[in-house]
N, C-alpha and C positions, 0 to 999 in steps of 0.2 A: 377216254372212254366215256360218251355222255348219251344221253337218251336221243341224241338225234340221228342214231343208226338206226333204222329201220329193215326188220330181217321179215319173212314170211312168218307167219301164225308158228307158235310151238306146237309141235305134237308128238306125244310120248309113246314112240314106236315100242313094242315088246323086247328087242335085241340091245344089245349094248353098243355104244359107239366105239371103235376102234381107237387105239393111239394116233393112227394117222388123222382119223377124223377129228379129235381132239386138238392136235397139232394145228392143224389149217383153221379151226375155230379160233385157237388162240392168237393164231397170227393176222388171221383174217379180219380180226375185231379189235385188237390191241396194238395193231401198227398197220402201216401202208406198205409193209412188203408184200408181194405178190404171193398170195395163198389163197386160192379157190376155195370157200367153204363149201363142203359137200353136203352137210348135215346141220340144220336149223332146229335142233330140239333137244329136250331136257338131259338126254345121254349124252349128246355133243356137249352140250355146255357146258356137263359135270367134268367130263374129261379134259375140255378146253381150259377150263377154269383151274383145274388141278396143273395143267401146262404152261401155266401164265409165268411162272419163274424161268420156264425154258425162252420164252419169247422176251423179256426180260435180259436173259444172259446174252440173248443175239443183240439186241439194242447197247446192251452196255458197251459190247465190243465195238460195235459199229461207232458207239459216241467217243469210245476212247481213241479209235484209231488216227483220227484227223489232229487231235488235242495232241498225241503224242508223236504225230509225224511233225507239227509246227515246232514243238519242242526240240527235235533232233535236227531240224532246218535252222536254229538258232533263234525261235520266236521266244516271248516270255511267258512266263506260268498264267500271267493274269489272260492273255490273249488264247491261249492253250484253255485255259479252262472256259474262258466263254464262248470258244468254238465246242468246247466237249458238252455244255449245256445246251448250246442252241440244238445239237444233232437230234437227243431225243424228242425236242419239239418237232423237228421236221419228218422224225420218222414215225411220229404219231397224228401228224397233222395240228399238232397243238392242243388234241382233243384232251388232254390230262390238264393242261392250264386252263383251258377253257372252263372245263369242269370245278377245277380250284374256284375261279371268279365266282361261277355261277352260284356253287355251295355257299361260298364267303357272303355274296349276296343276300342267299336265303338264311342264313343264320344270323346275320346283322340286320335283317328286316325287323326282326322282334314280333311278327304275324303270325297267325294261327297257320297249323301245318299246310291247309290248303293253300292259302294266299302265298306264304313261302315257296310253294312249289310251283304255283303261277311265276312267281317271281324268277326263279330260277331257271323257267323254260322261256323268257323272253331273250331275244336277240342281243339287246345290249347288255353292256356290262356297269355295273353300278359302282359307287366309291369304295365299298366294302371289298369288292372284287378287283378292282385297281390297285389297291393298297396291297391286298394278299398278294397279287402276282408280283408287285415291285418287290417286295419282302422276301419271298422266297426266290425269287430270280438272284437277288442280292447275295442273300445268304448261300446259296448253291455255288455260285461263281467265287464268290470270297473262300467258301470252307475250301474248293476245288484248285482254287488260285495256290492256297498253301501248301495243299498237298503236293502239287506238281512242283513247288518250290524245293521240296524236298528231293524227289527222283520223279523222273516219268513213269518208272514202274509201280510207284507208290500210287501214282496220280490216277493211272489207268486202272488199276485194280480197284480204287475207291468207285471210279466210275462204273465200273462193271458190277460192284456190290451193291451200290446205291441204285441200280437197275433193276435188279434182282429182289431186292429188298422191295422196291416201289409195285412189281406185280406180285410180289409173295403177299403183301398187305391186301391186294384184290382177291388172292386166292382163301384167306382166311376171311375176308367179308364176304364171301360167297357160300359161307358155311351153314350147313343146317341149322334152322331157329332164328337167322337173320332174314327178317321179313321185307319185301318190297314195297315202296311208299306208294305206287300206283302199278296198275295193271300194264300198261305198255311200257316200250322203251327197253333198250338193252339191259338197265339194271332189272327189270321184273325179270327178263331173260334166263338171268343167271344167280337170282337172287336165291338161297337156301338150297344150292345144287349139289355142293361139296361135302360128302359125311364129314362129320366131326373128328372122328381117328384119321381119316385121311388128311385132312387139313393141317392137323398138328403133327402127322407123320413128315409130311412136306415140309413145314416148317424147321422141325429137327433137323432132316436132310440140308436145308439148306443154309443152316446155321455151321453146322459139321462142314458142309462144302467150302463157305466163307472162310473158314478158320484153316480148313487145309490150303486152300491158295495161297494164304498168307503166310502159311507156316515157312518157306525160304526165306522169307524176310526177318525170321525168329518167331519165338514164342510170345513176344508183347505183340507183335505185329498181329497175330493169328488169333489172339485174345482179344485186340481191339476190334477186327473186323468179325469176330463172333459177337461181338459186344455192340458194335453197331448195327447188325440186323435184328438183335433183341430188342434195342431202343427205337428204331426204326417202326416195328410190329406194336410196341408200345404205345408210341405216339398215334400210329394208324388206329389203335385201339381205341384209344381214348376220343378219337374225333368220331370214329365209327358209333361209339354208345350215343355221343351228343348228338350226332345225325339222326339216330332210329329213335330217341328220345324228340327230338324236335320236328323229324319230318314222317314220324311212326312208319320209318322203314329207311330204304337205301334206293338210289336213282343211279343212273348212268354216271350222272354229274358228283355225286359223292365217291362213288369207284375212282374218277380222275383225282378227286381231291384227296382221297387216300394214298395214292400214288406218288402224288408230288409231295406229300407230308412226311411219307416214310423217305423219299430218296433224301429230301432235304435231312433230316434227322441223321439220315444215315452218314452224310456227307459232312455234318458236323461233329458228330463222335468221332470220324476218322479223322478229321483236322486237329482234335484236341491233342493229340499225341506229340 
């Protein structure tokens, strides 16, 4: 999710957006999956960002499938992990990774907010962005490889939990009170659209759902999955606050960075067991 996505001007119609409008908004902006965006306005953005974890669930399932298939065909956990990590990049046109790189360049520049935002908008990637990409991808592959080595079931579950946590971090970053750093771009379109009580409820439901999904593997696994989501949200919140202080708000690049940091944190926690 980056500011390179340009939609029509936001207009606030009086009526609410339907759930289907929100789902289309979420899938149309956060994935490359076919989803025709029927509304581009604040109500649709509100419902869409509330549905972001649902987009994460689908991305996670699609990412886990090739890794699991490779393991069942006799492949090793490292190869399966690499394929699973590569899948979300393909399903998002690598926009979240691009956002991570741009955010790292902006934070590492030590420039004033306006100059840092200009650096983030440039098409090239600086040294901070390159290092951030390498570290994050290595951590994701290493963590997921260890989990796949335990069992394909745990590996698939980890991929799904990480993907959901990544989009859940976007939902929380879209809550009321979080400003946009600049007037244009997708970041401005979704900044502050989700009511705080709704964001908190969605986060709680996601934590409970993660624990419930892992419960067949035992109480310890359920607790670990719930802890992974909470840790992912904590790490994303730290980055969000840093970016808001540094850039005077959020951008689409920041949302992408939050997703990658949340996913990486979740995988690390799940690998610690």
